[in-house]
C-alpha positions in Angstrom: -33.2 -13.1 -13.6 -34.8 -10.2 -13.2 -35.1 -7.8 -16.3 -33.2 -5.0 -15.5 -30.7 -2.2 -16.2 -27.2 -2.7 -16.4 -24.7 -2.4 -13.6 -22.4 0.7 -13.2 -18.7 -0.5 -12.7 -17.2 0.6 -9.2 -12.8 0.9 -8.5 -12.4 -0.8 -5.3 -11.2 1.1 -2.8 -7.2 -0.8 -2.4 -4.4 0.6 0.3 -0.8 1.4 -2.1 -3.0 1.1 -5.3 -5.5 3.4 -5.5 -4.4 6.7 -5.8 -5.1 9.1 -7.8 -3.2 8.6 -11.0 -4.7 5.2 -11.4 -8.4 6.4 -10.2 -7.8 8.9 -13.7 -6.6 5.7 -15.7 -10.1 3.8 -14.6 -12.2 6.2 -15.6 -10.6 6.6 -18.8 -11.4 2.6 -19.1 -14.7 3.3 -18.2 -15.0 3.0 -14.4 -17.9 4.3 -13.6 -17.3 5.5 -9.7 -13.6 5.3 -7.7 -13.1 5.1 -4.3 -9.6 6.3 -2.9 -7.1 3.9 -1.0 -8.3 3.6 3.0 -7.7 6.4 4.5 -7.3 6.9 8.3 -9.7 9.4 10.5 -6.9 9.4 12.9 -4.8 10.4 10.5 -6.6 13.4 9.3 -8.0 14.3 12.6 -4.3 14.9 13.5 -2.2 16.0 10.5 -5.4 17.1 8.1 -2.6 18.9 5.4 0.5 16.6 5.6 -2.2 13.6 4.6 -3.6 15.4 1.6 -2.0 13.2 -0.8 -4.4 10.6 0.3 -7.8 13.0 -0.7 -6.8 14.6 -3.1 -8.3 14.2 -6.4 -8.7 15.4 -10.1 -12.1 16.9 -11.3 -12.1 13.9 -13.8 -12.2 10.9 -11.3 -15.7 12.5 -10.6 -17.6 10.7 -8.9 -15.0 10.2 -6.1 -15.7 8.8 -3.2 -13.7 8.9 -0.3 -13.1 5.9 1.9 -12.3 6.2 5.8 -11.4 3.8 8.2 -11.5 4.0 11.9 -12.9 3.1 15.2 -13.6 6.4 17.0 -17.0 7.9 16.3 -15.9 11.3 17.4 -12.8 11.5 14.4 -15.1 9.6 12.1 -17.6 12.7 12.8 -14.1 15.6 12.4 -12.5 14.0 9.9 -15.4 13.6 7.5 -16.4 17.5 8.5 -13.2 18.8 7.4 -13.6 16.6 4.4 -16.9 17.9 3.4 -15.6 21.5 4.0 -12.1 21.8 1.8 -11.1 21.8 -1.5 -11.8 17.9 -1.9 -15.5 17.7 -0.8 -15.8 14.2 -2.4 -19.2 12.8 -4.4 -19.3 10.1 -1.2 -17.9 9.3 2.0 -17.4 5.0 2.4 -17.0 3.2 6.1 -14.8 0.4 5.7 -15.9 -2.3 8.0 -14.6 -4.8 5.8 -10.6 -4.6 5.2 -9.4 -8.1 6.5 -5.9 -7.2 6.8 -4.1 -8.4 10.3 -2.6 -5.5 11.1 -5.9 -3.5 9.9 -8.0 -5.9 12.0 -5.7 -6.1 15.3 -6.5 -1.9 16.1 -10.3 -2.8 15.8 -10.5 -1.2 12.8 -11.9 -2.8 9.4 -13.9 -5.9 9.4 -13.2 -6.4 13.3 -15.9 -3.5 13.4 -18.2 -6.2 12.1 -17.9 -8.0 15.8 -19.0 -4.3 17.5 -22.3 -3.4 16.2 -23.4 -1.0 18.4 -19.8 0.8 17.8 -20.0 0.6 14.1 -23.7 2.6 14.4 -22.1 5.2 16.3 -19.5 5.8 13.6 -21.8 5.6 10.5 -24.4 8.1 12.6 -21.2 10.1 13.2 -19.8 10.4 9.6 -23.8 11.0 8.1 -23.9 13.5 11.2 -21.1 15.7 9.5 -21.0 14.6 5.5 -23.0 18.0 4.9 -25.9 16.0 2.7 -23.1 14.2 0.9 -24.2 10.4 0.6 -22.7 8.1 2.8 -21.8 4.0 2.8 -20.6 1.5 3.9 -18.2 -1.6 2.9 -18.7 -5.3 4.4 -17.4 -8.9 4.4 -20.1 -11.9 4.2 -19.2 -12.4 8.0 -16.9 -12.2 10.6 -17.4 -15.5 12.7 -21.3 -15.6 13.9 -21.8 -11.9 12.6 -23.3 -12.5 9.3 -23.9 -9.0 6.5 -27.6 -9.3 7.1 -27.4 -9.1 10.8 -24.1 -6.3 11.1 -26.7 -4.4 8.6 -29.6 -4.5 11.3 -28.2 -2.7 13.4 -28.2 0.4 10.7 -31.0 -0.2 9.3 -32.9 3.4 10.5 -29.9 5.0 9.5 -29.6 6.7 6.4 -27.0 5.9 4.5 -27.2 5.6 0.6 -25.1 2.3 -0.6 -23.3 -0.8 0.5 -20.7 -2.7 -1.1 -20.7 -6.4 -0.3 -17.6 -8.5 -0.2 -18.9 -11.8 -1.0 -16.2 -13.6 1.2 -16.1 -13.8 4.9 -13.1 -12.6 7.0 -11.8 -16.2 7.7 -12.5 -16.6 3.9 -10.0 -13.7 3.1 -9.4 -13.2 -0.7 -9.6 -17.1 -1.1 -12.0 -19.6 -2.5 -15.7 -18.6 -4.5 -17.3 -15.5 -3.2 -20.8 -15.9 -2.7 -22.6 -12.9 -5.2 -26.0 -14.5 -3.8 -26.1 -12.3 -0.1 -26.1 -9.4 -2.8 -29.8 -10.3 -3.7 -30.4 -11.1 -0.1 -29.6 -7.4 1.0 -31.0 -5.9 -1.9 -34.7 -7.6 -0.5 -34.3 -6.3 2.6 -33.4 -2.6 1.4 -34.7 -2.8 -1.6 -34.5 1.3 -1.5 -30.1 0.9 -1.4 -27.8 0.3 -3.3 -26.1 -3.0 -3.2 -22.6 -3.5 -5.1 -21.4 -6.6 -5.2 -17.7 -7.3 -4.7 -15.0 -10.4 -5.0 -13.8 -12.4 -7.4 -14.4 -10.8 -10.5 -11.4 -11.3 -12.6 -13.0 -12.0 -15.9 -15.8 -10.3 -18.0 -18.0 -13.2 -17.7 -17.1 -13.1 -13.6 -18.8 -9.9 -14.2 -21.6 -11.3 -16.0 -22.1 -14.1 -13.8 -21.5 -11.9 -10.5 -24.8 -9.9 -12.2 -27.1 -12.8 -12.6 -26.1 -13.9 -9.1 -26.6 -10.9 -7.6 -28.8 -8.5 -9.3 -26.6 -6.2 -7.8 -27.0 -2.3 -8.5 -22.8 -2.2 -9.3 -20.1 -4.3 -9.5 -17.4 -4.2 -7.8 -13.7 -4.4 -9.2 -10.3 -5.2 -7.2 -7.7 -7.5 -7.2 -8.8 -7.9 -11.0 -8.3 -4.8 -12.4 -4.8 -5.1 -10.7 -2.7 -4.7 -14.1 -5.7 -4.1 -16.2 -7.3 -1.4 -15.8 -8.8 -1.5 -19.0 -10.7 -4.7 -17.5 -13.6 -1.9 -17.0 -14.5 -1.4 -20.9 -14.0 -5.3 -21.6 -16.8 -6.0 -19.3 -19.0 -3.0 -21.0 -18.6 -4.6 -24.3 -19.2 -8.2 -23.2 -22.2 -7.0 -21.4 -23.2 -5.3 -25.1 -22.0 -8.2 -27.2 -20.9 -11.1 -25.5 -17.7 -10.3 -27.2 -14.7 -8.6 -25.9 -10.8 -8.1 -26.9 -7.4 -8.0 -25.3 -4.7 -5.5 -25.7 -1.9 -6.0 -27.3 1.6 -4.8 -26.4 1.4 -1.3 -27.9 -2.1 -1.0 -26.4 -0.4 -1.7 -22.9 2.6 -0.1 -23.7 0.4 3.3 -24.4 -1.5 2.3 -21.4 1.8 2.6 -19.5 2.7 5.7 -20.7 -0.3 7.4 -19.6 -0.2 6.4 -16.0 3.7 7.6 -16.2 2.4 10.9 -16.9 -0.6 10.9 -14.8 1.4 9.7 -11.9 4.6 12.5 -12.6 2.2 15.2 -12.8 0.1 14.2 -10.2 3.5 13.8 -7.9 6.3 14.7 -9.5 9.1 12.1 -11.0 10.5 11.4 -7.6 7.2 9.0 -6.7 8.1 6.7 -9.9 8.9 4.0 -7.5 5.0 3.9 -6.3 4.7 2.4 -10.4 7.1 -0.2 -10.6 4.8 -2.6 -9.0 2.1 -1.3 -12.1 4.8 -1.9 -14.5 5.2 -4.8 -13.7 1.3 -6.0 -13.5 0.5 -4.7 -16.7 3.5 -6.9 -18.9 2.9 -10.1 -16.9 2.0 -12.7 -19.3 4.0 -11.7 -22.5 6.8 -13.9 -24.5 10.4 -12.2 -23.0 8.2 -10.4 -20.0 10.7 -11.8 -17.5 13.7 -9.4 -18.8 11.5 -6.5 -19.1 9.3 -6.4 -15.7 12.9 -7.3 -14.2 14.1 -3.6 -16.0 10.9 -2.1 -14.7 10.7 -2.7 -10.8 14.5 -0.7 -10.9 13.1 1.9 -12.7 13.4 5.7 -11.1 13.0 8.5 -13.7 10.7 9.0 -16.6 13.8 8.8 -19.0 14.3 5.0 -17.6 10.6 3.9 -17.4 10.5 5.4 -21.3 13.3 4.1 -22.3 12.3 0.0 -20.8 9.0 0.5 -22.6 11.0 1.7 -26.4 13.0 -1.4 -25.9 10.2 -4.2 -25.5 9.3 -6.1 -28.8 7.6 -9.3 -28.8 
C-alpha cells in the first residue's frame, strides 16, 4: 500500500438521523466532517424559512456539509444561493446522486440521476455557480444499471467539484452484499486532484482499516455503522494508532444518551424527544436485559421519563 497520511472520518448523510444534535455528538466523538440529512431543493425554493430545521447547525459542528437532492438545475441554483447567503453558510454543499430509496428514485432523484449524466452535469454546474466559492461535492454509488461510477464521472470531469464520496455498492445491491472499496482507488487514479471518500460496509474499526487499505481513499464515510455507536469514530482513530480499541460500558453509554438528550432539547425543545427514541433503543442493543429497557425507551416523551429509565438501568 502507498504510504500516506491517515484518512479523515466523515459522518455520512442519513435521512431522519443526521440532524444537528446527532452531528454535534459525532463531532465530540471524533468525526472530522459531518453531513446534514438530505435537504430537498424544492422545499428550500418554495418554503425556505419553514425548512430551517434541516439546514440549521451549531458552530461546533463545523466543518459541516449540507446535502441537497432534487432533479431541477434551476432549483439547485436558487436553493444553493439562498443557503450561501444565509446565516447558515456551510463549509460545503453536497449533491446526492446516490440515495437508493424507492420514494427518492421514483421521483427522479438520488441514484436515478446517475442514468441521466447530462442532467446531472447541469445540476452540478448550477450548484457550483451559486455556491459563492463554497466547495461542492457529490455522492454517488458504484453504479446504476450499465452506468458505472467512472463512466458517470466522465460527464463531470471538467467541472470544479472538489470531493466525491463513493458508496461501493450498486443501486441494485442497495445496502446488501460486499461493498467494492477498490472503486475509490480507481477514481483517485483518474482524478488525483479530487478528494475521494469511500463509503459502504464500514461497521467496525477493522472494516475501516481494511477499507482504507483497499481504497487508499482520502477519507472514510461512516453511515449505518455509526447508528447507535457515535463512538465508532474514536474507536477507529484508536485502532489506526494502536490496533486496539475499547468498547463502552453501560454507564458510559448512558452518559452518551444524556448528552444526546441535552443537545436535542436545546436545539428543538422537549416536544422533539419522540425523535430520540430510535437512537436510545439502538444505544442499548445487546446488553443483558436490554429488551425491557428498550421497550420503555421507545415510549418516552419527556426529559424526566428519559432520565428515569436511564437511571434505572442496571446490569
